[in-house]
C-alpha positions as CSV (number, residue, x, y, z in Angstrom):
1,M,-12.1,-10.4,41.6
2,S,-14.0,-12.4,38.9
3,C,-14.0,-15.9,40.4
4,G,-14.2,-15.2,44.1
5,E,-10.8,-16.6,45.0
6,I,-8.7,-14.8,47.6
7,V,-6.2,-12.4,46.0
8,R,-2.7,-13.0,47.4
9,G,0.4,-10.9,46.8
10,R,0.9,-7.2,46.6
11,S,-1.6,-4.9,48.3
12,D,-2.7,-3.3,45.0
13,K,-3.2,-6.6,43.2
14,K,-6.8,-6.9,41.7
15,F,-6.9,-10.4,40.3
16,C,-6.0,-13.8,41.5
17,N,-4.5,-14.9,38.1
18,D,-4.2,-14.1,34.5
19,Y,-7.4,-15.9,33.6
20,C,-9.5,-13.7,35.9
21,R,-7.8,-10.6,34.7
22,N,-8.5,-11.5,31.0
23,A,-12.1,-12.5,31.8
24,Y,-12.7,-9.2,33.5
25,N,-11.2,-7.1,30.6
26,N,-13.0,-9.1,28.0
27,E,-16.3,-8.4,29.7
28,L,-15.5,-4.7,29.7
29,K,-14.7,-4.7,26.0
30,K,-17.9,-6.6,25.2
31,S,-20.1,-4.1,27.0
32,N,-18.4,-1.2,25.1
33,S,-18.8,-2.8,21.6
34,E,-21.6,-0.5,20.5
35,V,-19.7,2.6,21.6
36,R,-16.6,1.3,19.7
37,Y,-18.7,0.7,16.6
38,I,-20.1,4.2,16.7
39,N,-16.7,5.7,17.2
40,Q,-15.4,3.7,14.2
41,V,-18.2,4.9,12.0
42,L,-17.8,8.6,13.1
43,G,-14.0,8.3,12.3
44,K,-14.7,6.9,8.9
45,N,-17.3,9.6,8.1
46,R,-14.8,12.2,9.1
47,R,-12.0,10.7,7.0
48,I,-14.4,10.6,4.0
49,L,-15.3,14.3,4.4
50,E,-11.6,15.2,5.0
51,R,-10.5,13.4,1.8
52,L,-13.2,15.2,-0.2
53,L,-11.8,18.5,0.9
54,S,-8.1,17.7,0.1
55,N,-6.2,20.0,-2.3
56,N,-6.9,23.0,-0.1
57,A,-10.5,23.3,-1.2
58,T,-12.7,25.2,1.3
59,T,-16.0,23.6,0.1
60,I,-17.0,21.0,-2.4
61,K,-20.4,19.9,-3.7
62,I,-21.2,16.2,-3.9
63,N,-24.4,14.1,-4.3
64,K,-25.8,11.6,-1.8
65,E,-25.1,8.6,-4.0
66,N,-21.4,9.4,-4.2
67,L,-21.2,9.7,-0.5
68,H,-22.9,6.4,0.0
69,Q,-20.5,4.8,-2.4
70,L,-17.6,6.0,-0.3
71,G,-19.2,4.4,2.7
72,F,-20.5,7.5,4.4
73,Q,-23.3,6.8,6.9
74,F,-25.6,9.8,7.4
75,K,-27.1,8.3,10.6
76,Y,-23.9,9.1,12.6
77,I,-22.9,12.7,13.4
78,T,-21.2,14.4,16.3
79,H,-23.2,17.7,16.3
80,I,-25.5,20.0,14.4
81,Y,-25.0,23.7,13.8
82,T,-27.8,26.0,12.7
83,T,-26.9,29.4,11.3
84,L,-28.8,32.7,11.9
85,S,-30.2,32.3,8.4
86,S,-31.6,28.8,9.5
87,K,-29.1,26.7,7.5
88,T,-28.4,23.4,9.3
89,Y,-25.0,21.9,9.1
90,Y,-24.3,18.3,10.2
91,Y,-20.8,17.6,11.6
92,C,-18.5,14.7,12.2
93,Y,-16.1,16.5,14.5
94,D,-14.6,19.3,12.4
95,Y,-15.9,18.4,9.0
96,G,-19.5,18.8,8.0
97,Y,-22.1,18.9,5.3
98,L,-25.0,21.2,4.4
99,P,-27.9,19.7,2.5
100,V,-28.5,22.0,-0.5
101,G,-31.4,20.2,-2.2
102,N,-32.0,17.4,-4.7
103,D,-29.7,15.0,-2.7
104,W,-26.7,17.3,-3.1
105,F,-24.5,18.4,-0.1
106,L,-21.9,21.1,0.4
107,I,-18.9,19.7,2.3
108,V,-17.2,22.1,4.7
109,K,-14.5,22.3,7.3
110,K,-15.3,24.1,10.6
111,K,-13.4,27.4,10.6
112,E,-13.3,28.4,14.2
113,S,-10.8,26.7,16.5
114,I,-11.9,25.2,19.8
115,D,-10.5,27.1,22.8
116,R,-9.7,24.4,25.3
117,K,-8.7,25.1,28.9
118,T,-6.1,22.8,30.3
């Protein structure tokens, strides 16, 4: 498939040898490196927010500098939610933050569950 050689063997065989299979898969991984990086950052952001809300707290207030020190990257979020009172929450999956002024943030966990149809 990668080198142009004739593929011999089973009818569902895709590669002529292990080298071609590895080269093909390495190329796929290389093209997805940016997506993998973003997913890693989103996962780390979520873990940071989750750790901050441990001990059964429903909310916690923290300043921007402390979040940066923990490795939080504000550039990466999964979605934004704006309330009827025009408050804008920024989420990393089910954990989010609300800017409350002067570089302070209220950390929250999403309350409603997602209704998935299978």
